[in-house]
N, C-alpha and C positions, 0 to 999 in steps of 0.2 A: 179340805185338802189345800186350798189356796192359803188359808191363814197360817198353817205351820211353815209353808214355804216362805211367806213374807216375814215371819219371825226369824227364820234362818238367815234371810237376806239382811235383816237388820243387824243380826250378830256378825255377819260377814263384814258389813260396812264398819262396825265398831272395831273389828280386828284389823281392818285395813288402815283405820286411823292410828292404830298403835304400831303399825309396821314401820321399821326404820327406812329412811330414803337411801337409795344406792349412792355410792361415793361419786364425786364429780368426774365427768368424762374429759374435762379440760386438762391439758398438761400441767404438771406441777412446776415446771421451769420454762423460761423463754430464752431464745438466743440473746447474746449480749447486744447492747446498743451500738457498739462500735468495735473496730479491730484495734488491737494493741500493736501489731506489726505494721510497718509501712505499707501503704496501699497505693499503687500507681493510679493516678486519676486520668485515665484515658478509656476510650471505648464505651460500649453500651452493653446492657444485659442481653440484648438480641445478638450481639457479637459473641457472647459466651456460648449460645446455642449453636452458632455456625462457626465454631472455632477452627475446624480443619480447613474450611474454605478460605480462611485468611491466608493459608500457606500457598494457595494457588496451585495445588497439586491435585489433579483429578484422580490419579492412581490412589492416593490416600483415601479420598472420599469413596471410591469404588471398593477399596479394601474394607473400610468400616461397614459399608452397606452389606457386602458379602459375608463378613464375619457375623453380623447381627442376624442375618438370615440362617447361617449355618450353626449358630451357637446353641448347644443343648440347654444352657441355663436360660436363654431367652425363650426357647420353646417350652421348657418346664414352667417358667413364669407365666406364659400364656395359658398353659393347661390349668394352672392354679386360678387364674382369672375365670375360666369356664366353670371350674368346680365351685368357686365362691358365688358366681352368678346363679348357678343351679340351686345352691343352698339358700340364696336370698329368695328365689321364687318359692321354694318349699316353705320357708318361714312365713312369707306373705300369705300363702294359701291357708295357713292355720287361722288366720283372722277372718276367713270367710266360711260360710256353710259348705259342707261336703254333701254331694249327691251321688248316689250309686243306683244303678239299674240292675234288676234281676229278673230272671225268667226261670220257670220250672215246668216240667211235664212229668206225670206219673201215671202208671197203668198197673192195676193189680187186682187181686181177688182174695178177699179175706172172708171165708164162709162164716156165718150164713149170708153175708152181704153178697150181692151179685158183683160181676166184673165191673170195674170203675175206671174211667180215664179222667184225669184232672190236668188242666192247663192254667198256668197263672203267670202274669207279668206285672212288674210294678217298679216303684222307686222308693228309696229310703233317704232321708235327709238327716244330717246331724250337725250341730253347731255348738261350740263351746263359747259361751259368753265371756269375753276377756275382762272379767271384773277388776282384776288387779294388775293388769298390763303385762302378764308373763309373755303372751304371744307378741305383743307390741315390742317388748324389750328384745325378744328373740329376732324379730325383723330388723330392729335397730342394730343388733350385733352383727347379723349377716351383711347388712349394708355397709357397716364400717369395715368388715373384713374384705368385702369386695373392693372397696376403694383402696384398702391397703394392698391388695393383690395387684391392682392396677399400677400402683405406685412401685411395687416390687418389679413389675415388668419393665418399667422405665429404669429402675436402678440396674437391672441386668443389662439393658442396652447401653447405659452409660459406662458400666464396667467393661463391657466387651469393646466398645468404641475406644476407651482409654487404653486398654491392653493392646489393641491392634495398633493404635497410633504410636504408642511407646515402642513396640517392636519395629514398626516401619522406620521411625526416626532413628532408632538404634542401628538399623541396617544402613541407613544413609550416612550416618556418622562413621560407621565401620568402614564403608567404602571410601570415605575420605581418609581414614587412617591407613587403609591399604595403599592408597596413592602416595602417602607420605613414606610408608615403610618401603615401597618399591623404589621410590626416588632415593631414599637413604641407602638401600641395598645396591642400587646401581652405582651410586657415587663411591661407596666403599669397595665395590668390586673393581672399579677403575683404579682406585688408589692401590689396591692390592696388586693389580696387574703391573702397574708402573713401578711399585716398589720391588716386585720380583725381578723385573728387567734390570733395575738399578743395582739390586743385589748381585745379579749374575755378572754385571760389569764391574763389580767391586766398589761401587760408589755408596752403597747402603749396607748397613750391618745386617747380618742374617737375622738378628733378633727383631729388628724393625720390620723386615719382610714377613717374619712369622706373625708379628703383631697385626700387620695389615691383613694377612690371610685369615687370622682368627676374627678380626673385626668384620670382614666381609661375610664369613660363614655365619656369624652371630646375626648380622642384618638379614641375611637370606632366610634364616630360620624364623625370625620375627615376622618377616613378610609372609611366609607360609602359614604361620599361626594366625596372623590377622585375617588372611583369606578364609581360613577354616572358620573363624568366628563369624564371618559374613555368611558363609554357607549355612551355618547353624541358624542365623536369623532368618534366612530365606525359608528354611524348613519350618520354623515357627510360624511365619506368615502363611505358608501353605496350609498348615494345620488349623490356624485360626480362621482363615477366610474360606477354606474349602476349594480354592482355586487350584487348577492343575499347575504343576511347577513349571513346565515348559513355557506356556504363554505368560505366566507371571514373570519369569526371568526375561522374556522378550520386552515386556513393558518396563522392567526395572533397568534394562540396558540404556534407557534414555537418561542422560545426565540430570542429576537432581539440581534444581535451582533453589538455593537457599533464599528465604525471605529477604526483602530489601533491608529490613531492620533486623536486629539480632533476634527479636521475637515479635510476634504480632501484638497489636494493642491489647492491653489487659483491662478487662472491664472493671470500672470503679464501683463495685457492688457494695452496698452497706451490709452491715452484719445482720440486719433484720431479715435479709433475703436468704439466710441460712435455712429458714423454714421451707424453702423450696426443694431442699434435698429430698429425694424420694424415700430414702431409708428413714429419715426423721418423720416424714408424713406417715409412712407405714407404721412406725412405732406409735405415733399419736392416734392412729385409727385402731390399733390393737388395744390401746388404753381405753378408747371409747367402747370397743367391744367388751372388754373386761368389766367395765362399769355396767353395761347392759346385762351381762351375765350375772352380776350380783343382784340386779333387779329381778331376774328370772328365778334365781334361787330363793329370794325372799317371797316372791309371789307364790311359789309352790308350797309354802307353809300355810297359805290361806285357803279358804273354801273355794271350790270350783263349781260352776254352774253350767249345765249342759241341757240342750233341748234337742229332742229327736222327733221325727214324724215319718209317716209312710203312707203310700197310696198304692193300691194294687187292683187289678182287674183280671178276671179269669172265668173259666167255665168248668163244669163237672158233668160227666155223662155217666149215669148209673142206670142200668137196666133199660137202656134205650131212651131215657128221658135226660135232656140237657138242661142244666140250670146255670144261670149267670151268677158269678162270684165277684163282688166288688167290696173292697174294704179300704178304710182309711183310718188314720190315727194321728193325733197331735199329742206329743209327749212320749215319754215322761219329761217333765221339767224337773231335773234331778240336781240336788245340791249335795256336794260331797265335802265334809268338814273333817280335816285331819285331826285326830285326837292323840294318838300315841304311835310313834315309829322308832322308839329307842334312840332318839336324838339324831336320826339320819338327815332330816331336812335342815336342822340347825347346823349340822356338820358341813352340809353342802354350802350353806351361806358362808360359814367361816372359810371354807376352801376357795369360794369365789372371791371373797374379800382378799385373801392372801394372793390369789392370782392377779387381782387388780393392783395390789401393792407392788408385786413383782413387775408388772407392766409399767407402772409409774417409775420404778427404779431403772428399768431398761431404757425408758424414754430419756430420763435425765442423763444416763450414761451415754446414750447415743448423741445427745446435744453436746456433751462435753467432748466426746471424741471427734465430732464434726468441727468444733471450734479449734481443737488441737490440730486437726489436719489442715484447716485453712491457714491458721497462724503459721504452721511449719512451712507450708507452701509459699506463703508470703515472705517469710524470712529467707528461704532458699532462693527465691526469685530476686529479692533485693540484694542478697549476698553475691549471687552470680553477676548481677548487673554492675555492682560496685567493683568487682574484680576484673571485669571484662577489659576495661582500658589499660589496667596495669599489666594484665596477661598478654595483651597485644603488644604493648610497649616492650615487655621482656622478650617476647618472641622476635620482634623486629631487631632489638639490640643484639641478641645472640646470633640471629641470622647474619647481621652485618659483621659481627666478630668472626663468625665462621668463614665468611667470604674473604675477610682480611687475612685470616690465618691460612686459608687455602692459597692465597696469592703469595704469602710469605713462604709457605712450604714449596710451592712450584719454583720460587726464586732461590731456594736453598737456605732461607733465613729462619725457618721454623722446623722443628723436629716432627717426626711422625706421632709420637705420643701427644705433643701439643695439638696437632691437627685432630687426632681422635677425641681428645678431651673436649675441644671446641665443638666438634660434631656431635658428641654425646649431649652436651648441654643444650645445643640448638635443637636437637631432636626432641629432648624432653620438654623444651618450652613450646614447640609447635604441638606436640601431643597434648600437653596441658591446655593449650588454647582450644584445640578441637574438643577436648573433654569438657571444658567450661561451656562451650557453645551448646553441647548436648545437655549439660546440666541445666542450663537456662530453659531449654525446650522441655525438659522433663519436669522442671518446677512449674512451668506454665501449664503443662498437662496435668500435673497433680492438682493445681488450683482449679482447673476446669472440672476435674472429677470431684474435688472437695466441695465445690459450690453446686453440685447436683447436675452438671452437664447442661444447664439451660432449661431443664424441666421445671415447671412452676406448679406448685400445689394449688388446688382450687382456693381462691381467695387470698393467695400470697401477694405481697406488694410487688409492683412492677415498675416503680419509679426509682431513680437513683438519688442517693443522698449527696450533697455537696461536700460534706465533711467525711473524714475517714471513719 
């Protein structure tokens, strides 16, 4: 019996030597060595992870924490981790022998035999000898998917943090726009009141008084619209964070202190650190799992070797006589060699290779998308920074022109249309300045998210490059 088994094993080893190796698990592309867009050379990578604390706003940090705790996407990502961890345990168990216990009791009468009672208990063991690594590849695939699921959890947390911060900063910018709109509405209302009195006294044409009333009404509706936008942002924060609206509004009532600088320091991160993005790491782990699944499909085309054994103890009582029953066995040592399956196993290998090619393409696309997002954020950040000084100069100039036109109008040297035109231009300049400040914060926030939010993949570089 042993000689045929050894011959079959020799044939199995020969088949294993002919089997093709699985495709590489390493990514087909790497992040670029440096960025093409301008990169501010300030800050540290650690600062990227603690970006919201740079604003010095405890409410923002609390909102981010609450939103991550309440987010269904974060909870779902956590559930996927637990599922992947369980699958890893199951795959690892296939590499070890399985042991099952059993017990049985029977009582019966089959004439002409007398009444009999049989009791038996034992254990059975089974083990598949992983000759060609199918089970090892399965364990490697589940480990890769577990690491990818953990990265997906970080990806969900980064996305929630970025969305919450974006909504919060949009609200604070909206509140500043409300102050501007209210101040403009108040000024136009006073001008309308004075123009109405002057028209009643015959010093101002009725058309100018009508223009002043229309201008005041237009400013009032803009202020009302701006307040409604702020209320919408508050509702969004309530939904994101799960906080009750009343206490949230109480905390929002505290005036917001803008950072001392236009934006906090931007980390001077090299392009190589793009690999720390959790979505890229997750795609890389999916590629490794797809490579392992090719190995599984290839191993299933090769022979399988299994070993079984059992041991049992029991007793039998027949006709008043009790007998001990003890049995044990080692084997069979069974070798299963696939001969013909209509091409099913070969098709499984082809399908696994196709999934690996798809995973490689998805990884490459993810890297290109990540480079695009970082480059775009850097361009927007630099553009907003370059326009900041000119936008402020324009606002200050138009504000000074409005003040001069207002003085001339009060002295009777300027017409109401001239005043309204000067007021319109000054309002547009101030609104544009506030929008530009929000744009810089939004670009900084986009860079935070594009760089992975400070999460670092295992083995990712942690030092900064001196060049861009």
